[in-house]
C-alpha positions, -999 to 999 in steps of 0.1 A, spaced: -377 240 -684 -340 230 -681 -339 243 -645 -369 221 -636 -353 190 -651 -320 197 -633 -339 201 -600 -358 168 -605 -326 150 -613 -309 164 -581 -339 153 -560 -340 118 -573 -303 113 -579 -297 88 -551 -327 67 -562 -317 68 -598 -282 58 -589 -294 28 -569 -318 18 -597 -291 20 -623 -267 1 -602 -292 -28 -596 -300 -29 -634 -263 -29 -643 -256 -56 -616 -283 -78 -629 -271 -75 -665 -235 -81 -654 -245 -112 -634 -263 -126 -665 -234 -120 -688 -210 -136 -663 -232 -167 -658 -237 -170 -696 -199 -169 -702 -192 -195 -675 -220 -218 -687 -207 -216 -722 -172 -226 -710 -186 -254 -689 -172 -239 -657 -205 -242 -638 -209 -280 -643 -197 -291 -609 -217 -264 -591 -249 -273 -610 -245 -310 -603 -237 -305 -566 -267 -284 -560 -291 -306 -579 -278 -338 -562 -281 -320 -528 -319 -318 -534 -321 -356 -540 -320 -386 -517 -285 -399 -513 -298 -435 -519 -319 -427 -550 -315 -397 -573 -350 -403 -586 -364 -393 -552 -365 -356 -543 -357 -347 -507 -387 -346 -483 -421 -362 -482 -442 -367 -513 -464 -337 -505 -435 -313 -509 -430 -324 -545 -467 -317 -551 -463 -283 -536 -433 -276 -558 -454 -285 -589 -482 -261 -578 -457 -233 -572 -439 -239 -605 -472 -234 -623 -472 -198 -610 -444 -192 -635 -460 -210 -664 -474 -193 -695 -511 -200 -688 -510 -185 -653 -489 -155 -662 -510 -147 -693 -542 -148 -673 -527 -126 -646 -513 -101 -671 -546 -99 -691 -566 -94 -658 -542 -66 -647 -541 -49 -681 -579 -51 -683 -583 -36 -649 -560 -7 -657 -579 0 -689 -612 0 -671 -600 26 -647 -584 45 -676 -548 42 -667 -536 37 -702 -500 43 -696 -498 18 -667 -516 -8 -689 -491 -3 -717 -462 -5 -692 -475 -39 -679 -481 -52 -714 -448 -41 -728 -428 -54 -698 -443 -89 -699 -445 -92 -737 -410 -78 -742 -397 -101 -715 -413 -131 -732 -397 -123 -765 -363 -118 -748 -366 -151 -730 -374 -170 -762 -345 -153 -780 -320 -162 -753 -332 -198 -751 -327 -202 -788 -294 -184 -788 -278 -205 -760 -297 -237 -767 -285 -254 -735 -299 -289 -730 -321 -296 -701 -306 -314 -671 -301 -351 -676 -287 -358 -641 -321 -365 -625 -356 -373 -639 -378 -344 -647 -408 -342 -624 -428 -321 -649 -428 -320 -687 -406 -296 -705 -399 -289 -742 -378 -257 -746 -341 -251 -740 -327 -247 -705 -308 -214 -703 -320 -191 -690 -350 -204 -670 -381 -189 -687 -402 -196 -656 -378 -178 -633 -373 -149 -657 -409 -143 -666 -421 -148 -630 -397 -121 -619 -408 -98 -647 -445 -103 -642 -447 -102 -604 -422 -74 -601 -441 -53 -627 -475 -59 -611 -461 -54 -576 -447 -20 -587 -481 -10 -601 -499 -20 -569 -472 -4 -547 -477 29 -565 -514 29 -557 -507 23 -520 -496 54 -499 -482 35 -469 -445 28 -473 -447 -3 -452 -475 -17 -474 -455 -9 -505 -425 -28 -492 -448 -57 -482 -462 -59 -517 -428 -58 -534 -414 -84 -510 -442 -108 -519 -436 -101 -556 -400 -110 -553 -407 -140 -530 -431 -155 -555 -405 -152 -583 -378 -168 -561 -401 -197 -551 -409 -204 -588 -372 -205 -597 -363 -227 -567 -391 -251 -577 -376 -256 -612 -344 -268 -597 -361 -290 -571 -382 -306 -598 -351 -314 -619 -360 -294 -650 -334 -266 -647 -298 -263 -636 -293 -238 -608 -274 -214 -631 -304 -214 -655 -325 -201 -627 -299 -176 -614 -296 -162 -650 -334 -160 -653 -336 -140 -621 -308 -116 -632 -321 -108 -666 -357 -108 -655 -352 -83 -626 -331 -61 -649 -357 -60 -676 -386 -53 -652 -366 -25 -634 -355 -10 -668 -392 -9 -679 -401 6 -646 -374 33 -649 -386 42 -684 -422 44 -672 -412 67 -643 -393 89 -668 -423 91 -692 -446 99 -662 -423 128 -651 -425 141 -687 -463 139 -686 -464 113 -713 -482 88 -691 -503 93 -660 -496 82 -625 -515 53 -610 -533 70 -582 -563 53 -565 -575 87 -552 -578 100 -587 -606 76 -597 -640 91 -604 -662 92 -573 -695 73 -575 -725 95 -586 -745 108 -558 -716 111 -535 -714 144 -517 -683 139 -497 
């Protein structure tokens, strides 16, 4: 038993080292941002970026034509609670239907745990929303870290990882994960463009969100290697009755 574990660790050492480094880097980035925000050292950076996204003659007017602002509102909704809840419920329900209990639990724990962490961090730091420009959408919670950026990163990365595991082609797996990250990045950028978050709020949300999603994924992989949860394998589904192939 011990020999098998040692062999597995040797085979996956490089991947585990990269994963651990990324998780640690994300956590370090969040801690550094939180420290600088608390000390007020990011104020000039936040203001410069936010003003760069506004017309030089009128801070009430975001850069670009009116349709870009509408697109930003549509994109930002992809990181809102209603959309993320529906996507998560649909994914968990699908995994339960195909009897992948472990994967369903992994998705639920990742998203629910991330939501609780986001709410705790917002209450802990209690950073006011930007008052430099008007808000293009309604907001009610604290500003740091960005819940939209954080939860979008967690949800789309988690679901992307599950989909990527089903797919055998490496290129397709990369394609899925790239789109998962891209969606999360677009949601975060839309928050700054719409004036409801400082840039450092979004950066912090991406850092802690990606770290949490990857940590949950690493735990799920470890549990799968121990046989505690099953692998998500599309070829393992039961064949339709009457099939003789």
